[in-house]
N, C-alpha and C positions, 0 to 999 in steps of 0.2 A: 154314566157316561163323561168323559173327559170334554171339557166345554169345547167347541169347535171340531169334535169328531164327529164323524158319520154316525147314522145311527145303525144299530145291528140288527134291529128287527121292530116290530110295531109298538110304540108307546102304549102305556097303561090306556085302557078305554079304547083301543083302537078297533074293536071288533065291529064296532058301529059304522066305522069310515068305509067299509065295502058295499055299502047300500047304495041305491041310486039318488038318494037326495042327499044334498050337502049337509054336514051335521051343523047343529046350531053352534052360535058363539061360545066357545070353551077357553077363554084364555089362560095362560100358564098363570100360576099364583107368583105374584112379586116377590122378589127376595127382601130380606129383612131390610134393606137399604131403600127399598122401593123401585128397584130395576126390574122391568120385566123381563123374561126369558125370550130370548128371539131364535125363532128356527127359521131354515132356508131350504130352497129348492133351486139347485143350479143346475145350468144346461148351456149349450152351446146358443147363444142369441138368434142364430137364425132357425133354429129347429123351435125355441119356445116362443118366438115373438111373432114367426112369420110361418112356419110348417106346420105348427100342431094347431088344426083347425078349431077346436073346441076350448082353447084355452081362453080366448076373451070372453067366450060367453059365460065360462066360469067365474071370471073375475068380476063381471058384470052382474052376475047373479049374487055373488057373495057380497058387493057392495048393497044392493037393492035389499038382500034380507037385513043386513046390519042398519040401514037407514030404517026398515020396518021395525025394527027391535029397539030403536033410540040407541044403537050402542055406536061408539067411534069405529072410524076405520083402522081395521088391526092388521091390513097387509098392505104392501107396497112392491112395484115393479124397480128392479135396479140393474140398469145395464152396466156392464163392467164392474161388479162388486169390489170394492177394495178388500174386504174380508179374506177374499179367494186368492189374493195375490200371494205367491211363495208358498201356497199349501199344495200336496199331492193332488188334490182333487181339481187343481186348475189346470192340470195336464191332462186328466180325464174327460173335461167337458170341450175341450176345445177353446178357442179364441175368435171372434170376441165372445164373452160370455155373458149371459144375463141371469138373474135369480128372481124369485118371488119371495121375500122375505115376510114374516109374521110373527105375531106373539101368541100363535093359537096352535099347540101341538097337533091336535085332533083334524084340525082343518087343513094343516099341513100334509100331515099322514093321508089324508082323503084326496089331496091333489095331487099326492107321490103316486097314488094307486092309480088314479085318473091318467095321468101324463105318462107314467110308465119309464120313461128314458131320461129321467132326471136323478140327481143326487139330492138326498135330504139331510143336511147338517143340522147340528145342534150349535147354535153360536154361544150358548150359553146366558148368563146376566150381564151382558155387557151395555154399555152407555148406548141410548138409541142413535146419536151421532155416530158410533162407530158400526153398528150395524147396518146403517142405512148410507154409508158413505160411498159414493161412485168414483171409478178414475176415470171417467169419460162415456161419451155417446157410443153407440153402436152405429148409427146411422141407418141406411134405408138397403134392404138386399132386392134385387130384381124379382119381380114375380115369377112363379113355379111355372114350367112350361105345362103342365097338366095339372088342372086343378080338379078333384073328384067328389068334393063336397057339393051336395045340391043347391047351395046358395053361393053367391058371389063371394069372393075373397074379402077378408077385412081391408079397410083403408091403410095404408102405409103410416106408421106412428101411432096406431089406435091406442096403444099400450103406454102412451106418454101422460095420460090422464091420471095414471097411476103412480107416477114417479114422485117421491117423497120431495120435501122442502130441502132436506138436507143434501140433495143430490142436484137440484135446480141450478146451481152455479156451473155445473158441467155438463148437463144434458138440455139439448135444444127444446124448448118449448112446443106445445103441439100447436101447429097452425091454424 
């Protein structure tokens, strides 16, 4: 697939992604010059960060799993991703947009299946700074009028702990 083009189907090894358990870490192989390959799930920020009730739990579980394995964190939440600017997908997701960016294609596919209404992009072997650059913060959204989950809604800004250092200059830190 062309770098930055949307994925047209499940990647190699995606059969395991349909299971109920998150797949183990399976980072993409670095390119010859040592750059990892980045993948992203993009959606409207309100949907991804505030309406999708199990997204926070999926990210926390992924972080816990990686820590238990002694593996470095391989995913980040990115408000207003710079890589989306000027692309056709920018109009498809609405503004403000948000993304979860990862180097693990299998986990990205798993999350695409879990979240459903997101676009999966293959960003290619780009510099980390380019994949994780943000154009700005998305602020907070009012709570939904009707919350149907059997637990309280997550705190505003819960996702800020997953923002990469590369975006910390334009994204407000978690209070």
